[in-house]
MARRO-185383 format. One line per 8 residues: number of its first residue (from 1); for each residue x, z, y of C-alpha. Coordinates in nm, 4 decimals, always signed. Layout:
REM MARRO-185383
NUM) X:Z:Y; ...
***
This chain:
REM MARRO-185383
1) -3.0648:+11.6858:+10.1886; -3.0422:+11.9513:+9.9186; -2.9284:+12.3005:+10.0281; -2.5481:+12.3286:+10.0364; -2.3868:+12.5902:+9.8147; -2.0255:+12.7049:+9.7791; -2.0595:+12.6331:+9.4055; -2.3632:+12.4625:+9.2532
9) -2.3786:+12.5864:+8.8954; -2.7494:+12.5193:+8.8519; -2.7312:+12.1446:+8.9080; -2.4155:+12.1216:+8.6990; -2.5961:+12.2994:+8.4163; -2.8933:+12.0626:+8.4383; -2.6574:+11.7654:+8.4124; -2.5297:+11.8909:+8.0748
17) -2.8371:+12.0922:+7.9793; -2.9075:+11.9278:+7.6441; -2.5510:+11.9719:+7.5184; -2.5191:+12.3262:+7.6454; -2.8578:+12.4369:+7.5161; -2.7790:+12.2899:+7.1760; -2.4400:+12.4650:+7.1668; -2.5979:+12.8005:+7.2527
25) -2.8757:+12.7510:+6.9986; -2.6204:+12.6815:+6.7260; -2.4589:+13.0182:+6.7940; -2.7943:+13.1945:+6.7956; -2.8826:+13.0324:+6.4646; -2.5474:+13.1303:+6.3114; -2.5661:+13.4958:+6.4163; -2.1858:+13.4954:+6.4621
33) -2.1804:+13.6352:+6.8145; -1.8286:+13.7796:+6.7887; -1.5385:+13.5683:+6.6562; -1.7659:+13.2812:+6.5581; -1.6127:+12.9460:+6.4715; -1.6558:+12.8199:+6.8273; -1.3960:+13.0692:+6.9531; -1.1247:+12.9367:+6.7209
41) -1.2307:+12.5799:+6.7986; -1.2061:+12.6408:+7.1727; -0.8610:+12.7949:+7.1348; -0.7478:+12.4881:+6.9400; -0.9012:+12.2429:+7.1892; -0.7457:+12.4260:+7.4839; -0.4071:+12.4196:+7.3114; -0.4424:+12.0433:+7.2664
49) -0.5612:+11.9994:+7.6248; -0.2880:+12.2074:+7.7890; +0.0033:+12.1538:+7.5511; +0.0392:+12.5272:+7.4839; +0.1258:+12.6164:+7.1251; -0.1098:+12.9145:+7.1217; -0.4254:+12.9988:+7.3158; -0.5814:+13.3427:+7.2749
57) -0.9311:+13.3947:+7.4125; -1.0141:+13.7242:+7.5817; -1.2900:+13.8925:+7.7811; -1.1906:+13.7846:+8.1342; -0.9028:+13.6698:+8.3507; -0.7964:+14.0196:+8.4539; -0.7843:+14.1253:+8.0891; -0.5689:+13.8194:+8.0252
65) -0.3141:+13.9523:+8.2745; -0.3329:+14.3064:+8.1380; -0.2912:+14.1962:+7.7767; +0.0024:+13.9732:+7.8775; +0.1877:+14.2580:+8.0467; +0.1041:+14.5020:+7.7679; +0.2549:+14.2586:+7.5180; +0.5778:+14.2498:+7.7207
73) +0.5929:+14.6318:+7.7109; +0.7952:+14.6649:+8.0316; +0.9295:+15.0122:+8.1180; +0.7237:+15.2163:+8.3648; +0.8355:+15.1462:+8.7201; +0.9501:+14.7912:+8.6436; +0.9110:+14.5593:+8.9412; +0.7119:+14.2369:+8.9276
81) +0.7346:+13.9863:+9.2128; +0.4005:+13.8303:+9.3067; +0.2433:+13.6829:+9.6232; +0.0838:+13.9092:+9.8824; -0.1612:+13.6296:+9.9684; -0.3789:+13.6360:+9.6575; -0.6680:+13.8042:+9.4813; -0.6116:+14.1648:+9.3690
89) -0.6135:+14.1099:+8.9901; -0.2343:+14.1003:+8.9439; -0.1760:+14.4068:+9.1638; -0.4586:+14.5904:+8.9894; -0.3142:+14.5309:+8.6435; +0.0380:+14.6264:+8.7489; -0.0796:+14.9562:+8.8942; -0.2863:+15.0335:+8.5845
97) +0.0221:+14.9800:+8.3673; +0.2499:+15.1843:+8.5967; +0.4422:+14.8770:+8.7033; +0.5331:+14.8045:+9.0644; +0.4224:+14.4901:+9.2465; +0.6804:+14.3553:+9.4899; +0.5069:+14.1217:+9.7304; +0.6568:+13.7887:+9.8308
105) +0.5658:+13.5319:+10.0945; +0.3798:+13.2070:+10.0426; +0.4413:+12.8662:+10.1982; +0.1766:+12.8354:+10.4741; +0.0934:+12.4672:+10.4153; +0.0314:+12.4906:+10.0417; -0.0463:+12.8659:+10.0157; +0.1870:+12.8851:+9.7138
113) +0.4608:+13.1342:+9.6241; +0.7757:+13.0759:+9.8294; +1.0742:+13.0660:+9.5879; +1.3153:+13.1599:+9.8692; +1.1182:+13.4784:+9.9257; +1.1238:+13.5505:+9.5511; +1.5001:+13.5388:+9.5121; +1.5575:+13.7641:+9.8128
121) +1.3421:+14.0364:+9.6540; +1.5128:+14.0590:+9.3143; +1.6713:+14.3972:+9.2513; +1.7979:+14.6087:+8.9600; +1.4428:+14.7037:+8.8524; +1.2953:+14.3537:+8.8678; +1.1663:+14.2460:+8.5281; +0.9186:+13.9641:+8.5933
129) +0.7783:+13.7057:+8.8336; +0.4070:+13.6257:+8.8483; +0.3396:+13.3023:+9.0361; -0.0241:+13.2468:+9.1296; -0.1258:+12.8801:+9.1248; -0.3565:+12.9305:+9.4196; -0.6517:+12.7089:+9.5121; -0.5770:+12.4507:+9.2415
137) -0.2127:+12.3418:+9.2421; +0.1090:+12.4622:+9.0827; +0.3808:+12.6669:+9.2482; +0.7286:+12.5120:+9.2460; +0.7905:+12.6145:+8.8865; +1.1262:+12.4423:+8.8382; +1.2883:+12.6606:+9.1034; +1.0986:+12.9715:+8.9908
145) +1.1989:+12.9194:+8.6271; +1.5625:+12.8659:+8.7304; +1.5577:+13.1912:+8.9277; +1.3995:+13.3720:+8.6332; +1.6554:+13.2366:+8.3870; +1.9428:+13.3278:+8.6181; +1.8234:+13.6892:+8.6420; +1.6755:+13.7141:+8.2895
153) +1.3199:+13.7724:+8.4096; +0.9867:+13.7049:+8.2444; +0.7489:+13.4582:+8.4070; +0.3752:+13.5217:+8.3720; +0.1654:+13.2500:+8.5369; -0.1767:+13.3219:+8.6851; -0.3566:+12.9904:+8.6558; -0.7142:+13.1115:+8.7036
161) -0.7628:+12.8601:+8.9864; -0.5546:+12.5693:+8.8594; -0.6368:+12.4940:+8.4969; -0.5619:+12.1282:+8.4294; -0.3143:+12.0823:+8.7158; +0.0130:+11.9082:+8.6222; +0.3593:+11.9983:+8.7462; +0.6360:+11.7344:+8.7404
169) +0.9958:+11.8486:+8.6921; +1.2908:+11.6680:+8.8527; +1.3718:+11.4996:+8.5174; +1.0231:+11.3481:+8.5047; +0.8824:+11.5861:+8.2434; +0.5302:+11.7102:+8.3083; +0.3631:+12.0369:+8.2097; +0.0300:+12.1945:+8.2853
177) -0.0311:+12.5078:+8.4879; -0.0082:+12.8127:+8.2653; +0.2246:+12.6576:+8.0072; +0.5640:+12.6731:+8.1779; +0.6434:+13.0438:+8.1835; +0.6651:+13.2909:+7.8987; +0.2915:+13.3570:+7.9255; +0.0069:+13.1947:+8.1169
185) -0.3339:+13.3423:+8.1940; -0.6647:+13.2007:+8.3092; -1.0207:+13.3007:+8.3902; -1.3486:+13.1399:+8.2862; -1.5529:+13.3161:+8.5548; -1.8589:+13.0961:+8.6219; -1.7321:+12.9589:+8.9540; -1.3953:+12.8504:+8.8133
193) -1.3278:+12.4804:+8.7481; -1.3770:+12.5524:+8.3772; -1.6324:+12.8309:+8.3893; -1.8624:+12.9901:+8.1354; -2.1965:+13.1646:+8.1939; -2.0611:+13.5179:+8.1939; -1.7085:+13.6549:+8.1758; -1.4242:+13.5022:+7.9799
201) -1.0522:+13.4363:+7.9888; -0.7579:+13.3050:+7.7907; -0.3854:+13.3555:+7.7457; -0.1364:+13.0726:+7.6859; +0.1908:+13.1207:+7.5001; +0.4303:+12.9037:+7.2988; +0.6569:+13.1793:+7.1633; +0.5635:+13.2746:+6.8059
209) +0.6504:+13.6448:+6.8182; +0.5104:+13.6982:+7.1657; +0.1855:+13.5217:+7.0771; +0.1529:+13.7442:+6.7698; +0.1935:+14.0512:+6.9906; -0.0626:+13.9207:+7.2408; -0.3182:+13.8686:+6.9639; -0.2635:+14.2225:+6.8379
217) -0.2883:+14.3810:+7.1823; -0.6166:+14.2004:+7.2525; -0.7550:+14.3216:+6.9179; -0.7060:+14.6996:+6.9368; -0.3354:+14.6614:+6.8542; -0.4040:+14.5395:+6.5020; -0.3183:+14.2282:+6.3064; -0.4800:+14.3591:+5.9878
225) -0.8059:+14.5483:+6.0297; -0.7621:+14.9258:+6.0571; -0.3811:+14.8956:+6.0754; -0.2948:+14.9609:+6.4409; +0.0673:+14.8686:+6.5073; +0.0683:+14.8933:+6.8864; -0.1569:+15.0374:+7.1546; -0.4094:+14.7683:+7.2350
233) -0.7413:+14.7000:+7.4015; -1.0698:+14.5438:+7.2992; -1.0808:+14.2104:+7.4804; -1.2705:+13.9285:+7.3152; -1.4201:+13.5984:+7.4264; -1.7704:+13.5993:+7.2808; -1.8981:+13.3053:+7.0793; -2.1746:+13.1946:+7.3157
241) -1.9276:+13.1653:+7.6048; -1.6844:+12.9740:+7.3830; -1.9621:+12.7319:+7.2851; -2.0454:+12.6672:+7.6508; -1.6790:+12.6152:+7.7346; -1.6374:+12.3669:+7.4493; -1.9021:+12.1489:+7.6117; -1.7596:+12.1798:+7.9621
249) -1.3988:+12.1256:+7.8515; -1.4920:+11.7685:+7.7558; -1.5764:+11.7020:+8.1204; -1.2985:+11.8960:+8.2916; -1.1112:+11.5835:+8.4029; -1.4383:+11.4469:+8.5445; -1.4828:+11.7761:+8.7320; -1.1306:+11.7376:+8.8689
257) -1.2038:+11.3838:+8.9922; -1.5254:+11.4983:+9.1607; -1.3469:+11.7831:+9.3389; -1.0673:+11.5527:+9.4538; -1.3271:+11.3096:+9.5866; -1.4695:+11.5856:+9.8059; -1.1206:+11.6962:+9.9162; -1.0155:+11.3412:+10.0039
265) -1.3236:+11.2962:+10.2202; -1.2612:+11.6270:+10.3930; -0.8968:+11.5291:+10.4530; -1.0040:+11.1999:+10.6098; -1.2805:+11.3585:+10.8152; -1.0609:+11.6343:+10.9575; -0.7424:+11.4292:+11.0053; -0.7771:+11.3775:+11.3803
273) -0.9055:+11.7228:+11.4785; -0.6560:+11.9212:+11.6850; -0.6232:+12.2893:+11.6035; -0.7315:+12.2458:+11.2428; -0.4886:+12.2120:+10.9539; -0.5966:+12.0638:+10.6222; -0.4404:+12.1931:+10.2983; -0.1086:+12.0343:+10.2033
281) -0.0560:+11.8853:+9.8584; +0.2496:+12.0235:+9.6801; +0.5107:+11.7542:+9.6149; +0.5503:+11.8283:+9.2438; +0.1919:+11.9151:+9.1491; -0.1451:+11.7547:+9.1106; -0.4353:+11.9388:+9.2719; -0.7618:+12.0330:+9.1000
289) -0.9127:+12.1873:+9.4169; -1.0699:+12.5103:+9.3082; -1.0953:+12.5788:+9.6811; -1.0645:+12.3623:+9.9907; -0.9043:+12.5883:+10.2497; -0.8536:+12.5066:+10.6167; -0.6259:+12.6860:+10.8624; -0.7259:+12.7330:+11.2261
297) -0.4543:+12.7200:+11.4903; -0.6560:+12.9681:+11.6961; -0.7478:+13.2497:+11.4548; -0.9862:+13.3967:+11.7144; -1.2240:+13.1068:+11.6470; -1.2692:+13.1804:+11.2770; -1.5634:+13.4187:+11.2983; -1.7468:+13.1970:+11.5443
305) -1.6999:+12.8741:+11.3478; -1.8137:+13.0448:+11.0281; -2.1185:+13.1833:+11.2108; -2.1902:+12.8374:+11.3512; -2.1689:+12.6828:+11.0034; -2.4019:+12.9517:+10.8680; -2.6540:+12.8763:+11.1430; -2.6449:+12.5177:+11.0203
313) -2.6980:+12.6186:+10.6548; -2.3344:+12.5610:+10.5557; -2.1717:+12.8453:+10.3592; -1.8025:+12.9268:+10.3955; -1.5712:+13.1965:+10.2613; -1.2419:+13.3669:+10.3412; -0.9923:+13.3691:+10.0539; -0.8259:+13.6187:+10.1385
321) -0.8900:+13.8362:+10.4462; -0.6101:+14.0916:+10.3881; -0.2621:+14.0811:+10.2368; -0.2492:+14.2871:+9.9188; -0.0103:+14.5328:+10.0833; -0.2774:+14.6131:+10.3441; -0.5458:+14.6885:+10.0852; -0.6142:+15.0623:+10.0606
329) -0.5540:+15.0680:+9.6851; -0.2222:+14.8783:+9.6988; -0.0709:+14.9740:+10.0342; +0.2970:+14.9131:+10.0969; +0.4938:+14.9566:+10.4173; +0.5940:+14.5948:+10.4669; +0.5065:+14.3158:+10.7057; +0.4891:+13.9432:+10.6281
337) +0.4105:+13.7316:+10.9312; +0.3136:+13.4026:+10.7578; +0.0890:+13.5843:+10.5095; -0.0798:+13.7900:+10.7801; -0.1327:+13.4804:+10.9933; -0.2952:+13.3013:+10.7000; -0.5232:+13.5959:+10.6264; -0.6371:+13.5865:+10.9891
345) -0.6914:+13.2115:+11.0147; -0.7995:+13.0545:+10.6821; -1.1519:+12.9719:+10.5708; -1.2808:+12.7695:+10.2776; -1.5562:+12.5083:+10.2702; -1.7908:+12.4224:+9.9831; -1.6276:+12.2142:+9.7114; -1.7779:+12.1543:+9.3689
353) -1.8761:+11.8854:+9.1219; -2.2315:+11.8341:+9.2474; -2.1673:+11.7637:+9.6149; -2.3237:+11.4503:+9.7628; -2.1757:+11.2223:+10.0275; -2.4581:+11.3244:+10.2615; -2.3644:+11.6911:+10.2252; -1.9935:+11.6217:+10.2752
361) -2.0559:+11.4100:+10.5870; -2.2889:+11.6753:+10.7289; -2.0280:+11.9501:+10.6821; -1.7570:+11.7374:+10.8437; -1.9846:+11.6574:+11.1375; -2.0668:+12.0231:+11.2028; -1.7019:+12.1337:+11.1875; -1.6130:+11.8562:+11.4322
369) -1.9095:+11.9407:+11.6526; -1.7892:+12.3000:+11.6870; -1.4216:+12.2286:+11.7431; -1.4814:+11.9422:+11.9855; -1.7360:+12.1311:+12.1952
***
């Protein structure tokens, strides 16, 4: 059996090596390392793939969030509601821009933003909601969008972990993660479902004037060179990364199928184990399984099961060990019992496109072995 990795980028690269090497060589031969034709082509292909009218490439997923909020130009001190159970990127950007994150609960089974928690937190300074499509599926966007419309709030989606996931509205209409709010953002960090070989990100928008502003902000605040209309940043997706992503985008649905195959086998293997909860699938969303995250009924067992898996050459990770409001940089005097319980009891198993049935069965057997001992 090959060594098990959380994400196997090497074997994935070797599977598409000829195409990727050729794409990189074409950029090297062209010499157009910044704003080469592959960047515009990727933006067009991603727009076609997602259904967004505009896609603007940028340097990374955190920049995508920062550029999005800069384009909205919210007053200092404006409140933005976002989950406490998440990575720090949203909170980081809000603090940098002198905006205030207001942390909401998530639904323990799906790990997604709880709309009931959102509405209870809206106050006179609330200006936006940032749902995070965590682990690979969409938050309940119909309810979130209704709340936003009712209170005249912006919606900025963080879809770094869920690119390609579909949400189905009650009228049967479908839309992809990142395309339902005013702005959507994503990351192309190498371990993401659609990942490059460095840093990269993108912003999705279907509003003409807002998209124009986003493009300017990402390009030093200029639409015409040397004419700076707004304060901007320098955030570009480089041509080599765009060329790599163009190759991998062709196979993104295949990647999704492979990840779901692993998740389905995990679900089946763990179905009868007491004290272990498998991730729930959201009713209105497909799942692209960026992570496969289990919840232990007895949180005290987490360190020991992870140590046991490590002894048996099985990696595992905790996404995320602390609520954002308990992080030193983003502290807030609040308490959220479901979020804190999740932080204490979740752990994620390897899931990627290169996993073999032998590896999956071995992981399942070792988790069972520990919990049944």
